[in-house]
C-alpha positions, 0 to 999 in steps of 0.5 A: 633901043640899042643905046638902052640895052648897052646902057643896061649892060653897062650897069650890070657890068658895074654891079658885077664888078662891085660884087667882084671887088667887094668879095676880093676885099672880104676874102683878103682878110679871111686868113688873117682873122682866121689865124687870130681867132684860132690864136685867141681861142686857144689862149682862152681855152688853155690859159683861162680854164679851171679843171671843173670846166676844162672839158666844156671849153675844150669841146667849145674850142674844137667847135671853133677850130672846126668852123675856122677850118670851114672858113679856110676851106671856103678861102681855098675854094674862092682862090681856085675859082679866082684863078680860073677867072670866076665871076662872083655871084650872090651865092658866093657872097651868101656862103661868105657871110654864113661862115662869118656868122658861124664864127661870130656866133661861136664867139657869142656863145663862149661867154654864155657858156662859161660865165658862171665859171668866170672870175672878174679877171676872166670876165673883163678879159672876155669883154675886152677880147670880144670888143677887140675882135668886133672892132676888127670885124667892122673894118675887115667886113666893111665891104658888105654892110649886112655881114659887118653888122650882123657879126658885130650883133652876134658877138656882143648882144647875147653877152650884154643881155646876159649881164643886163639880166644879172642880179649883180650891179656891177655886171649890169653896168657892164651889160649896159656898156656891152649894149651901147657898144654893140649899138655904136659899132653897128652904126660905125659898121653901117657908115664904114660899109657905106663909104667902102661901097661908094668907093668901090662903086665910084671906082667901077663907074669911073673905069666903066665910063673911061672904057666906054669913051675909049672903046671905039678908038682902042677897037680900031687901033687894036684891030690894025695893030693885031693884024700886024703884030699879034699872034692870032692864038695866043695874043702875044707879040709875033716874031716881027713885033717882038724883035722890034720891041727887043731892039727898042729896049736894047737901043733905048740908052738905058743900062737896065739889065734883063733876062731873055727867057726861051720857053720850050714846052715839054711833051706838047708834040705828044699832046698835039699828036695823040689828041689833035690840033684842036686840043694842042691849040687849046693847050697853047692858048691856056699856057699863054694865058698862064704865062701872061698872068705872071708877067702882068703885061710888064714884059714883052712876050712872044710866041716864037714857034709852035710850042716856043715862047720868048719873054724879056724879064726885067730884073732888079737883081739877078736873084729875082730871075730864079723865083720867077722862072720857077713860078713860070714852070709851076704854072705851066705844069698845071693840068689842062682840062680836056673833055672829061680828062686831063693832059699836062705839059711841062717847060724847059727854059733857057736864059741869056742875060743882057748885056753879059751874053750879048748886046744884039737881039740875035745874039741873045735869042741864039744864046737863050736857044742854046741854053734851053736845048742844053737844059732839055738834054740834061734834065727837062723841066728846069732852067739853064743859063747860057755861059761861054762854056756852053758856047764852047760846048755847042761849037764842039758839038757841032764840030764833032756832029759834022765829022761823025757823019763821015767817021765810018767812011774816014776809017776813024771809028774802031772797036776794042774788046775786053775779055769776059772770063769764067769764074774760078777757072778764068777761061775766056769765054767771050769779049765785050766789043767797045766803040772808039773814035780817033779824030785827028789823033785825038781820042773822043770818049764815047760818053761825049760822041754817043749822045751826039750820034743819038741826037743827030740821028747817026746812032742807027748806022753807027750801031749796025756798023758796030754789029757787023765789024764785031761779028766779022772780028769774032769770025776772023778769030774763029778761023784761028781756033778761038770760039768766043761770044761777043757782047755789044752795047746797043743804044736805046733808040736803036733797040726801039727801032722796028727795023732793028731785028730785021737788019741784025738777021740780015747781017747774021745771014750775010756773014754766016755768023752763028746768032747764039754767039752774039749777046745784045746789051741793053741798058736800063734806060729802055725800061722807061719805054713801052714795055710791050714793044720792048718785050716784042723786040726781045722775043724776036731777037731771042727767036734768032737764038741771040742773047739778051743781057741788061747792062749796068744792072741796079743803076737805073729802072729795072728790077728783077721782077720786071726783067723776069717779065721781059725774059732776058738771058744775062744780068751784068752787075754794075761796077759800083756794086763790085767796088763795095763787095766787102760791105753792102754790095756783097748782099746785093750781089748774093741776092741777085745771083740767087734770084737770077739762078731761080729764073734761069738768068746768068750773071756777069760781074763787071768792073772787077779790078782786084784779086780780093773782088775775084775771090769774093765773087768766086765764093758767091758763085757769080758765073762770069767776071769782067774787068781790069784785073783780067785785062783792059779793053784791047786792040784787035792785035792785042786781043789775038796775043791775049787769047793766044796766052789764055786759050 
């Protein structure tokens, strides 16, 4: 009984495979046949048309293009279903056959409609073209006998009958030839379809038979292999098996180069945390299937960690790598269906080449990992290659991160101050505190060490140290009769810290510092964060009487409309606009000033370097100016002397 059921199931599987293969062969030719039909129909209408029947032919052509468009839409639907492992059904075959019949019927109608207007040349041309298209139909639709025969008859029989009924002997002869052609091509289509069907059937029967013979042995072998070498969720190699496979490739003695791809999913943690581990597993599984669909089993693939994959891609030339990796990113970026909604993850890829970047698997993996993380820092969703400069950069980054941990205790960090002056009078009203790091006599740029501090979780402690030292310096200056405000740049990470406001408040209390003299500067990147949390943070600081400035305005996410909702106090116009103050920058500065004044903001122009810029900004009426024209950033002692000269 079980044997009979298994045999019936095998027969059903064979029939299903036959239908699937037949449909694949049929759809393979759809695009070509559609383009050919569109091209020929266009020539018919616009080249073989007289004025008296132009409008009718144009109407026929529009109908033809509409029908061909339906075929292209059907092709797109089929391809989409195929990408989702859709199982072909009789309904799919009927839909395909119906559209083929529509196209063939439209061709068959053409000579019926326009025969009265055709001269001998157009008559012969029409017959030749229809015969040519019919021959193509026999070949292209041979995977389905009814479709092939019906389409041939729909194209040739109507015109043959019309010619047979003609009173002209010449046309009757053409009708006899047309009818003969239709019969002959129908027999040819039948034989070719039978041959194609037998080939498909034989192919699937052999495959099914071979599968049955090997099934039991494979099942046992696969189970043993799976338990020791395969990742349960994705079906990829686990770490142990992948390292063995990679080592085997390296030690095979061949000189074939390959690229080790380290793939990390962007945004997966948010999906896993917000939607749950079950959804996370589904996303990982679907992503693995997409990666596997591109590799086609030709490359070793490993699930290295939670959302990390390794792939050894063998290439003929280095130019092959970029298209393949872009395909990987594109297919991973496709949405995942979750219940009634969709979710997305992206991918960043690091690449190390064998043997250029290492001849041992440990080195290759480490270098690909470095390239991936570096690329994620620069721009997610892209591909980054390992190189020697990256290796040196990583080494330096690790060195700086190690030393930055103790930089405060070792008194390596310090503040410099750049004056901010009132327009026209040039009275010094405040300073901006800027962080500097002197490491063993080398001045490390903030552009280099601030991102490291953010990446390694040191920015919060360093940021609070800056606030404390800056406020303490202003207190010291106040004791010398210099009443100034201090502006401090705050990292986006620190500003989003829920404890930031509490820490600042505690500092103000401990130092007895007047909060109104503290200006917190945030960059436009904070606008990409949760706006509600951002507004709450700003309001909490303003309730302490602390001023909030938007630094480098005009270079990022912000707009005056969004800042109005946030309720900041000061707008600092970026230096790039000041540099263009005598051209396009003037209009921008004017607009910012006018809108800012209407909603109660003060405006500071940054990067002022020339007297011409000063005069232009004074004419516009910008409230405050800052830049090298007035002073470069000054050490504490230099600042004291500067203030003595200017206050």
